[in-house]
C-alpha positions in Angstrom: 9.6 -6.6 -14.9 5.8 -6.1 -14.0 6.5 -8.5 -10.9 9.2 -6.6 -10.2 7.3 -3.2 -10.1 4.2 -4.9 -8.2 6.9 -6.0 -5.6 8.3 -2.8 -5.3 4.5 -1.4 -4.6 4.3 -4.0 -2.3 7.0 -3.5 -0.2 6.4 1.1 -0.5 3.2 -0.5 0.9 4.9 -1.8 3.5 6.7 0.9 4.3 4.0 2.8 4.4 1.9 1.0 6.7 4.6 0.6 9.5 5.4 4.0 9.6 1.5 4.6 10.2 1.8 2.8 13.0 5.2 4.6 14.2 3.2 7.7 14.1 1.1 7.0 16.1 -2.3 8.4 14.9 -0.4 11.3 12.6 0.9 12.8 16.1 4.6 12.0 14.9 6.0 14.2 11.9 8.9 12.3 10.3 6.7 8.9 10.3 3.8 10.7 8.9 6.2 11.6 6.4 7.3 8.5 5.5 3.5 7.2 5.4 2.4 9.7 2.3 5.4 9.2 0.7 6.0 5.7 0.9 2.3 5.3 0.4 2.0 8.0 -2.9 5.0 5.6 -4.0 3.3 2.4 -3.5 0.1 4.0 -5.9 2.2 5.3 -8.7 4.0 1.4 -8.9 0.9 -0.1 -8.6 -0.6 1.7 -11.1 2.9 1.2 -13.4 2.7 -2.8 -12.9 -1.6 -2.5 -13.7 -0.5 -1.5 -17.6 0.9 -5.0 -17.6 -0.7 -7.0 -15.2 -4.7 -7.4 -15.1 -5.8 -5.8 -12.3 -7.8 -8.4 -9.8 -4.5 -10.4 -10.4 -2.7 -6.8 -9.6 -4.3 -6.2 -6.6 -4.2 -9.5 -4.6 -0.9 -10.1 -4.6 -0.4 -6.4 -3.5 -2.8 -6.7 -1.1 -2.0 -10.2 0.0 1.6 -9.8 0.3 0.5 -6.5 1.9 -1.2 -8.4 4.9 1.4 -11.5 5.4 4.3 -8.6 5.5 2.7 -6.4 8.1 1.3 -9.1 10.0 5.3 -10.1 10.5 6.5 -6.7 11.2 3.6 -6.2 13.4 5.2 -9.3 14.8 9.0 -8.6 15.1 8.9 -4.7 15.1 5.9 -4.1 17.7 5.7 -7.1 19.1 1.7 -7.8 18.3 1.3 -11.5 18.5 -0.2 -14.4 16.1 -2.9 -17.1 17.0 -3.0 -19.8 15.3 -5.8 -19.1 13.0 -4.0 -15.9 11.8 -1.2 -18.1 10.8 -3.0 -20.1 8.9 -5.3 -17.6 7.1 -2.2 -16.1 6.3 -1.0 -18.9 4.6 -4.0 -20.1 2.5 -3.6 -16.0 1.3 0.1 -17.3 0.6 -1.0 -20.6 -1.0 -3.1 -18.7 -3.4 -0.8 -15.5 -4.4 1.1 -18.7 -5.7 -1.9 -20.4 -7.9 -2.4 -17.5 -9.4 1.4 -17.0 -9.7 1.8 -20.5 -11.2 -1.0 -21.6 -12.2 -3.2 -19.3 -13.4 -3.1 -18.2 -17.6 -4.8 -14.9 -16.6 -1.8 -13.7 -14.6 0.5 -13.7 -17.5 1.8 -9.9 -18.2 0.9 -8.4 -21.5 
């Protein structure tokens, strides 16, 4: 259950960051409101996940998945290109998350 809460936090953070791009520096009210609400929900969910997961592990997963998802959304939605070093770097981030999740005893929920 803590990982489900954490993944929901990542989803809301991703929504908030996507809306941040769409808000055009907070000049558009609709996307600007989505930014505030989505980030608030994301931080509440992250806080709940921290009741069961170590902060370092939870934050590594939250930020790492957020980076990869935002890069993919930037590519698909906003037409932002990724070069090979960016793709390789994000693959290493995902690899690190998998290593933590699959092999670290620290990652076990309390």
